[in-house]
N, C-alpha and C positions, 0 to 999 in steps of 0.2 A: 245346714244347721240354722243359718240365719233365716232361711225361708220358713222352716218349721217354727222357729221361735216367733216369727211374725204371725203365723197362723194361730199359734197358741194364744197369742195376745188379743185375738179378735173377740170381742165381748159376745156373750150368749144372748143378751137382750136385743131383740129386733129393733126396738125403738132407738136404743143407744147406738146400735150399729148404723142405722139410717142417718142419725145425726152426725156420726163420725165420717160417714161416706160423703155427706153434704159438705162438711168442712174440707175434706180431702179434695173434692171436685172444685170447690171454690178456690182453694189454694192453687190447684192446677190451672184453672182458668186465669187467675190473677197473674201467675208466672207466664202464661202464654201471651196475655195482653202486654205484659212488661217487655217480653221478647219482641213482639211486633212493634211496640212503641219505640224500643231501642233501634230496631231495624229501620223503621221509617224516619226516625230522627237522623240516623246516619245518611240515609238517602237524601233527605231534605238539606242536611248540612253540606252534603256533596254537591248538590245542585247550586247552593249558595256560593260555594267555593269556586265551582266552574264559572258561574256568572261573574264572580268577582275578578278571577284571573283573566277572563276574556276582556272585561272592561279595563282592567289594569293594564293588560297588554296593549290594547288599543290606545289607552291614554298614554302609556309609556312611549309608544311609537310616535304619538303626536308630540310628546315632550322632547323626544330625541330630535325630531324635525325642528321643533321650535328652538332647541339649543343650537342645532347646526346653523340656524338662521340668526343666531345671536339676538333673539327676541325676548325681552323681559316680559313679566306678567302684565296683563292688561285686561280691561273689561270691568263691568260692574257699574252701578248707578253713579258712584262718586267719580270714577274715571270718565264716564260719558259726560257728566256735567262739566268736568274740567275741559274736555275736548270741545264741547259746545261753546263754553265761555271764551276760550282762546280763539275760536274760529268766528266769533260773533263780529259782524261788521259794525263799526262805530261812526262812520261818516255817511253822509247822505247818498253819495254815489259810489260807495266803497264796494270792494269785491271780497269774496271769501277764497283764500288761497291755501292749498296744501303745498308746503315747501319741503321737498325731500332733500336730505343732506343738510338740514337746517343748522346743525352744529359745526358744519364745515366753514371754511374761510369765506367763500362767496355767499353761501347759504345763510350764515349768521348776519352778514351785512344786509342782504336783501330782506330777510325777515324783519330786521330792525327798522329798515326804511318803510316797509309796508305797514308795520304797526304804527309808526310815527304819523303816517298820513290817514290813519283811521280804518285801514282794511282789516278784515278778519284773517288771522294767520295761525295755522297749526303746523308745527314742525314734525318731521319724521327723520330719525337718524339711528344707525346701528352702533355708533361709537366704536368703530373698529380700531385696531392698533397699528394701522399703517404708519402713523406717527403718534407721539405721546397723547393718549386719550385725555389726559388732564387738561390739555389746551382746549379740547372740545367741551369738556365739562365747564371750564371757565366761561366759554362763550354761551353755553347753556344757562349758566347762572345769570349772566347779564340779560339774556333774552327773557328768562322767566321773571326777572325783576321788572321788566317792562310789560309783562302780561302775555308773553308768547310761550305756550306749552310745547315741549318737544316730546313726542311719543318715542320711546325706545323700541325700535323694531327694524326688521330688514325689509327692503322693497320686494324681495322674493316671497315674503309671507303673504300670500293672497288672501288668507283668512282675515288677517289683520287689515289689509287694504280694503277689503269688502266691508269690514266692520266700520272703518273710518267713513266710507262713503254712505253707509247706512245711517250713521249718526249725524253727518254733516253733508248737505248738498253743496259741495264745492263748485264755485263758478269757474275757477282756474286752478291749474296745477303748475308750480314752478319746480321742474325736475332737475335738481342739481346733484343728487346722490350719484356717485361714481367712484370707481377706483382710479385715482389720479397717479401721475408720475410716469415718465417715459422709461427710465432705467429700471425701475422696480419690476417691470414686466418680465425681465430676464430671470428674476428670482422666483416670482410667483405668478405665472401666466394665467392660471385658472381663476384667480381673483378678478381679473379683468373681464373674462367671459361671464363670470357669475354676476358681477355688478353692472357692467356696461352693456351687456347684451341680454342676458336672462332677466336682469332686473328691469330693464326698459320694457321688455316684452310683458313681464308680469304687471307692470303699472298700466301699460296700454290695454291689456286684457280687461283689467278692472274698469278703466275709464270708458271703454267702448260699451260696456254693459250698464254703465250708470245712466240714470234718467233724472235730470238732463245730463248729457255728456259735458264734461268741462273742456274749456280751451286749454291747451298745453303748451308751455314754453319750456324748452329743455336745453341743457348745456352740451353742445358739441365741442369742437376744439380746433384751433388753428393747425394742430398736428395733422389734420386730414390732408393738408397740402403736400405733406411728405417731401418727396424729392423734386417737386415742381421748381423749376428755375426761373420762371417768369415772375417778375415783381412789378408793382405790389400784387399780393395775392387777391384775386377777385372771386366772388362766389360762382362765377361762370367758368373758372379754370378747372382743369382736370384734377381729380382727387383719387386717382386709381393707383398711386404709387406710394403707399404708406411706408414710412421708414421705421416704424415700431409697431408692436402689438397694440399698444395703447391707441395709436392713430388708426389702426385697422378696426378696432372695436368701435371707435367713434364714427368711422365711415360706415360701418355696418349699421350703427344706430340710425344714421341718416336714411339709409335704404329701408330699414324697418319702419321708420316714421312715414316714409312715402307710401308703403304698402298699407299701413293702418289708416292713413288719410284716404287712400283710394278705395279701400274696401268698406271701411266703417264710417267714414265721414268725420273723423276726428280732426279738429283744427290744431295744427302743429307748427310751431316756430322753433327752429334750431338756431342757437347762438354759438358762433365760433369765437371763443375767447382767445385773446393774444396775451400771454405771459402776464397774468394778473399779480399785482403786488400791493402791499400796504399794511397798516396795523392789523394785528390778529391774523397775520398770514400763516402759510404752511412752513414748518421748519425745514422741509426738504428743498425749498426754493433758494436759489443762489443768494439773493439779496439778504435773506434771513440768516443763513449760516455764515455768509461772509461777515456780516455785522458782528455776530457772536464771536467768530474766530479772530477777527481783527482786534476786538476789545480784550480778548484773552491772550493776545500775542502769538496766536498759532498761525502757521503758514496756510495760505489759501491757494487752491489750484485754479489757474486760469487757462482755459482751453483755446487753442488756435487751430484753424483749419490747415489743410495741406498748403505747402509753399508759404507758410506764415500768414495764411489768410485770416481775415477778421471774422470772429463769431459775434453776431449781433442779434438782438431781440427787440421786438416791438412792445416794450414794457407799457402796460396799461394800468393806471391807478384804480384801485378798488371802487372809489366813488363814481368814476366814469362808467365802470362796468355795471354798477347798481342802477345808474340812470338808464342805461341801455336795457337792462332787464325789466325795469318798471315800464319803460316805453313799449317794450314788446308785449307785456301783459295788457297794457291799456289799449293797444291797437289790435289785439287779437279778436278775430271774429268768432261767433259762436260755432260750436261743432254742429253738424247737420244730421247726425245719427241719433238713434234712440233705441235702447235695449239691444244694441249690437247690430242694428240695421241702418244702413245709409239711406238718407232721404234726399240728398242733393250734394253738389260739389262743395268741398270744404277748403278752407284756407290752408296753404302749405308754403312756408317761407324758411329761408336760411339767410342769416346776416353775419358779417364780420363785425366784431366789437374789438377794435384795437385803438392805438394812439396815432398811427400813421407816421411815426418818427422812430425808426430803428436806431438803437444805440449799441455800440460795441460793448461787450462785457467789461473790457478794460476800462472804459469810461465810467461804467457803473462803479467799479472799485475806486476810481479816482474821486468820484463824488462822495462816496462813503468815507474815504480818508479825510476829506476836507470837513465833512460834517462831524465826524467823530474826533477830529484832531489827533489822529493816530495813524502812523505810517504802516501800511500793510506789508506783511512778509509774503511775497508772491513766488509761486512756482508755476512756470509755464509748461503746459503739457499739450500733446497732440490730442485733437478731438477724437475720442474713442468711437468705435462702431457699436454703440449701444442704443441706438435709436434717436440720438440727438441730431438735429439738422444745423446747418451752418448759420442760417438767418431766417427771420420771419418779418413780414412787412404787410400790413393790412391795407386793403382798399376799402374804405368805409362809405363810399358814395351811396350805396343802397340803403344803409342804415341812416345816413344823414337825410336822405330823401323821404323814406317811409316812417322812420321812427323819430326824426328830429334829433338824432344822436350827434353830439358834438363834444368830444373829449376836451377837457380844459386844464388838465394837470400834467405838466411835463415831468420827466424823471427827477430833475433837480428838486422841484417842489414836492413831489410825492415822497421821495426818500427823506426829505427834511421832516415831513410829518411822521413818517415811520420811525425815524431816529428819535424825534422828540418824545414820542410815545414810549419808546424803549428806554430812554434815559430816565424818564420820570418813574417808570416801573422799577428800574434799578435803584433809584433814590428811595423808594418805599422799602425795598428789600434791605438796603444797607442801614438806613437811618431809623427804621421802625421795626426791624426784625420780622418782616412779613414773609420770610422765605417759605413758610408753610401755608400761607394764605392762598386759597384756591383762585383768587382773582389776579394774582401776580405770581410769577415772574419767570422769565425764561432765560434771561442773561444773568447768570449768577456770578457777577464780577464786582470787585471793589471799585468804588467811585469816590473821588475826592469831592466833597460837597462844595468846596470853594470854586471848583471848575464849572459848576452848574450855573448858568445865567440866572440872575435874580427873578426874571420873568418865569422861568421854568420852575424855580423853587416856589414862587407864589402860586403857580398853577397846581403844583403837587400838593401844597398845603390846603388849598381851597377845594380841590376836587375830591369827591368821595371815592373810596376805593372801587365801589361797584360800577360807577359810570366813568372812571378815569379815562380810559382810552377813547371812549365814545365822545367825551367832551374835548379831548385834545385833538383827535383826528377830525 
């Protein structure tokens, strides 16, 4: 019926019929075009979405890697300008140095010393949480106040490392980034492989491709001597009996350095540090937490070896270590490779940096008691099998001969400087309410102002918060 009705409605006039047919066909063509347009729009939109998700997936994979390396955002003209400014040499015969682990204990002191003498310094640090990162942030604030910029990133991020060498032609690298601590290796062993082995390889891979290649000075450790019983420890002694995973990774680092020197012509100098201490030190070190616990009235554990044997360390003050590091940089010869190809023999060295005067840990506590004027509560324990060795003692004749290295601070004098710095920090916390100030303070204890020598009070009042410990130490 509907079809008949439709036929009945067809007009008898040919002209009118032709006009209606034209409108009908036009409407049909328009609907057909609309359908095709819609179809191809969806196709085009689909292609855009596919491209977007592929790019997003690639980007997210990169982001995941970046997050796993604890690398913050970097790049861009402003960032590059800041990097160049920090690395710019300011003295006539200065050098441009990339300092890894720059927010660490030794790294911050070395960076500050380089800057003071007019060298270009750029820091790199991942600000990990092995100990309270706020201490590293405080060091960062002090360095940035003096013009040293610390890039936040991981040494395993080779994209970042390559970018840094693209922006700055570093003449030297001071590689101090590492996972420190002997005992922590029993809790988190993979962190030592990640930082001390993989991190070193990543850095050396970038350095070997650089043109020109930089000379590299890096931190090994006295721990490589392990169970060696011959004293004092000499660079020529055997180092194939590590007592801890930390020591094993540092020993592996020395072998890796040898191979990159031999194959690629990189100039490499390894420094075996012996128990470094001083202001702005690591909270996991005995002198640091002994001081804090003694002031808080807590009991401290003192270890002894079998048969009541003495546990002793070759404590080395931070200023002496810094002098050794700078001397190693200044006496480094140029690498002989270019673009990953060796062109001749290159310098390869290893030095002990110690104080040559081992001190029993019990004597360390006695010195702290006298300086703090507080009697320590002691608990004597057997030395556990956690990687610690009974004693360390450095033979520094090679460093004396080739670097002019001569330590000048004994433990008594070094601890006095450390305690003075700590007490002034406490003074600022208690008397000025600066417990939330990022530049201070790690020993949150009450201190009677009357017990502070007038000289310290005057120093505390006159020194600015920002340069406090640098001025005192």
